[in-house]
N, C-alpha and C positions, 0 to 999 in steps of 0.2 A: 378623180383618184381617191379622194376622201370618201365619196359615196360608195365606190367599189369596196374599199376597205371595211366600211360600215356594214355593207351587205354580206361580205364574207364572214365578218364577226358574228352577225345575226344568224347566218346559216350554220356556222360552227356551233353556236349556242343551241339552236334547235336540234341539231344532230346529236349533240352531247346529251341533251335532256329529253331525247325522243321517247325513252321508256316511260318517264313520268307523264309526258303529254299523252301517250297512248293509253296508259293506265287510267288517267283522269277521263279521257274521252270514252273509254270502255265503260267505266263506272257510270258516267252521265247517260250513256246510251241505254244500258240495261235497266237503269232505274227510271228514266224518264219516258222511254218509248218501248222498252222491251220486256215489260213485266209479263205479258202473255206468252212470251217465248218459253218460259219455264213451266208452263201449265200443259197438262195432257201429254207428258213425255212418253207415256206408255204406248201411245199410238204414233209417235214420231221419233223412233230410235236414232235415225240419222241426224235429226236436228239436235238431239241430246248429245251425240258424239261430237258434232261440230261445235256446239256451245262449250262443251267441256274442254276440247283442244284449244279453243280460242281463249277462254278465260284462264285456264291453267297456264298457257304459254305467256299470256300477258302478265300474270302474277309472277311467274318465274323470271321473266325479263325484268320486271320492276324490282324483284328482289336483288338482282345484280346492281341496279341503280342504287338501292339502299346501301349495299356494300361499298359501292364507289364513293358515295358521299360520306359514309362512316370512315372509309379509308382516308378521305380528304381531311376530316377532322382529326384522325389519328396522326396524320403528317404534321398538322399544326399544333396539336396539343401534346403529342408525344405519348409514349407508353407509360402506364397501362391504360390511360384514359381512352385512347383511340380504340383499342380492342374491346374495352368495356362498352363503349357506345355501339360498336358493331354487334356485340353479343346481345345487348338489351334491345336493339332494333329488330334483330332476327327473332328473338323470343316474343316480341310484341306480335309479329306475324303469326308465330306458332300458336300463341294463346288465342288470338282472334279466330283463326281457322278452327281450332278445337272447340272454342265456345260456340261458333256458328253451327258446327255439326252436332254438338250436344243439344242445342236448343231447337234444332229443326227436325221435324218429322218424328219417326219412331226412335224410342230410346235406345242408345247404345252405351251400356254402362262401362264397357271396357275400352272405349275409344281413347280416352286420356291415357290409360295405362299402356295400351298398344303404341300410342304415339311416343310416349316417353321412352319405352323400351326400344323402339325403332331408332330414335335419336341417339340413345346411349350406344346401341350396337353399331350404328353408322359412324358415330363420332369416335368412340373409344376403340373400335376395331377396324372399321373401314377407313376413315380419314387418317387416324393415327398410323394404322398399318401401312397405307400407301405413302404417307409423309416420311415415315422412318425408312421404308424400303427405297423410295426414290432418293432420299437424302443419303442413305448408306451406300447405294450404288454410285452416287456422284462424288460423295465427299468422305467415304469411309465411316469414321466415327464422328458424331456431332455432339457438341456441348449444349447444355441448357442450365438454367439456374435451378439447382437442386432444391433450395428452400422454397421457391415459388411452386415448383411442381408438387412438392410434398404438402404444401398448404392446400392446393387444389384437390389432391387425391384424398387427403384426410377428411375434408368436408364432403366431398363427393361420395365417398364410401359410406359415411354416416347417413347422409340424406337418402341415398339410393336404398340402403338397408331399411331405414325407417319407413320409406314411402312404398317400396315395391316388394319387400320381402316380409317384414313384420306383420302386415295385415293378414297374411296367410295363417299366422299362428296365434292370433287373438281369438278369444272364446265368446266375445260379445255379439258376433254376427256369424251366420252359417257359411258365408263366403269371404272372399278377400276384401271386404268393405269395412268401413269404420262407422261407429255410431256418431250422432251429431256432436256429442261432447268430445269424442276422440278427434273428429275432424277439426273442430275449433282449436283444440290443443295443438294438433299437427300444423295447422295453418300458422299459428303464433310462433311456435318454436322454429319452423322452417324459415319464416321471414326473418326472425331475430338472428338465427345463425348465418343466413345469407348476408344480411346487412353487416354483421360482424366481420365476415370475410371481406366484403367490399371495403370496409374501413381499413382493414389490413392492407388490401391491394392498392388502394388509392391514397392513403394518408400515412398510416403508421409505418408500413414496411414496403414502400413502392419499389425499393431496390431488389426485392425478391423476384420481381416479375419483369426484369430487364435483362436483355441478352448479356451473358458474361463477356468480360473484356476479351477481345480477340488478340491473338499473338501479333507481334509487330510485323512478322513476315506475312501473315494472312491479311492483316489490315492494309498493307501496301498493295495487295492485289485487288482490293475492292474499291469501288467508287465511293466518294464521300457521301455520307447520309443514306447509304443504300439500305433501305428497310422493307423492300418489297413493293413499294408503291410505284405505279407506272405513269402517273401524270402529275403535273404541277397542281397543287390544291388551289381552290379559289378562296374567297373570304369565308370566315366562320358563319356569317349570316346567311350567305347563299346556300352553303351546305346544309345548315339547320333547316332552312325554309324548304328546300327540295326534298330533304329527308322526311320532314313532317308530312308534306303533301303526298309523297309516294306511299308512306305508311298508311295514311288515312284512306287513300284509294284502294290499297290492298285489303284493308279491313272491310271496306264496303263490298268488295268483290267476293270476299270469303263466304258471305251468306249465300250468294248465288252458286258458288262452287259447292257448298254443302248440299244444296238441292240436287245438283247433278251427280255428286259422289254417291249420295244415298240411292238414287235411281240406278246407277251403274252397279253398285254392290249388290243390290237386291236382284237385279236382272241377271247378272253373271254368276250369282251365288258364290261370290268371291270370299276368301277367308277374311274374318274380321280384321286381322292384323294388317291387311293390305291398305286399309284406310289410313292407319297410322304411318305406314311406310310412305304413302303419297304425301302426307303432310310433312314428314321428315325430309323427303326429297325437295319439296318446295322451298323449305326454309334453310336447308343445309347446303344446297348446290353452290351458291356463291361463297359461303364460308369455306367449303371444302376446297375450291379452287384457290382461294387466298392462302389456306394452310399449305397446300401442295407447292404453291409458288414460293412461299417463304422457306419451306424446307429445301427446295431445289437451289435456293440462293444462299444456303448455309445459315439461314436465320431461324434456327429451330425454336428458339424461345418464342418468337411470334407465333409459329405454328402451334406450339404447346399452349400459349395463351388463348388462341382461337379455339382449339379443340377442347381442352379441358374447361375453358370458360363457357363454351356452348353447352357441354354436358352438365356442368354445375348449374348454369342458369335455367336449364330445362327442368331440373328437379327443384331448384330454389324458387322459381317463379311460377312454373306451370302447376305444381302441386297445390300451392295456396290458391291460385286462380280457379282451378276446377273444383276444389273442395268448397270454395266460397260460392261458386255457382250452384253446386249441389245443395248447400245449406239454404241458399236463397230460394231456389226453384224446387227444393225437395226432390231432387233428382238422385236416383240410386247410382253410385259410382263405385266400381270395383277397381282397386289398385293392386291387390295381390296377384302375383304371377302364377301361372300353372307351373308344374314341377320341372318340365323340360326347360322352360325359359328361365326359371329360377336358377337352375344349375348353370345355364349359360351366363347369366348376369353375375353370379358368384365367381365363375371362372374369369370373366372380364375384369371384375374389380381386383381379383388377385393378380392377374397379369399386369394391370395398371400399376399396382403397388410395386411389382418387381421391375417393370420397365422404367418407372420414374423413381426407383430407389437408389440409383446411382446418377452420376453427373453426365454420363455419356450414353449414346444409343448407337445401334448398328442395324444392318439390314435384317439380321436374323429375328430381332424383336418385331420388326415390321411384318415379316412373313408369318410369325406366330399369330399376331393379331388378325391378319387377313384370313387365316384358316378358321378362326372362331367366327368371323363375319360370314364366311361362306356357309358354315354349319347353321347359323341363324337363318339365312335365306332358305336353306333346304327345309328347315323345320316349319317355316311359314307356309310353304306350299305342300309339304308332306309331313304333317305332324305325327 
């Protein structure tokens, strides 16, 4: 009987961590015996398609494992530390994939810009729009912590304007890029401002980022400690270990994905922005589901923390990372947006200020954000 229980426990463990094991096995396979699989793709298109589907699927599956372990840490540590761990883990994947694509093959100076814009559009319009629409349909109006949302939005508007809009209007370069001196300055102030925000979020004003107190009547209808997590967390050590292993394996696979993505984009003559959208989908799918689940459970604050935290971390961490790579490798990086996308970003930031300018949301606000997201998708394929 004891042996059966032990076997069942081992089987449950391997099933639960199957994504991490699959990611590690895939990374070992493509690096140890599969190096030649990524050569001569021009003469083997079906092999290229198969490899892309395999590696992209494994990385996407593994990103869900990252979210699960980050959610476990969130359950143990509480907010806002849990959401912060989730955000930083996902941004690690994003930066790794962007860096791999930047450093591989032909130069793509707009990749980082397109990825950051895709993340902002998907998060601030797609994810937030669906969350507010779903939450509004199910619960009417929903509450969130106004001070926390304002803190997110104020820093997000500032960094997004400096990173993606201002470079179009500087005179030191002919395009939307920065000089080395400007890049170093932007790296410094972006990191300092983001670290200042983190100090506010995790130390100084933690209460700004916690769900407002529910009314007594509503609290009676909800289970105790219901914050959107679906399974009992394990120990901190186990979550940290498997989170780290999964992230390392995803980072290793990102280099192989870069080879396949470049081949596919060149072969299909796809719009440059599509590469950024693929990266955004890879890193945001698990967070998007977590945000939607939280909103459906009337825990809008967690949804707000996930969405606005992802958008802010994208600017606060990706911009310094790609500019630093550009300085070290002397790679040309264009951050400034073209005019149509600049208008969309300005509209998105304005909508975010309006949406999170009060303490309650409804389904109309979600519908408006979704309309802007659909316009963004249209302009990607029909500029």
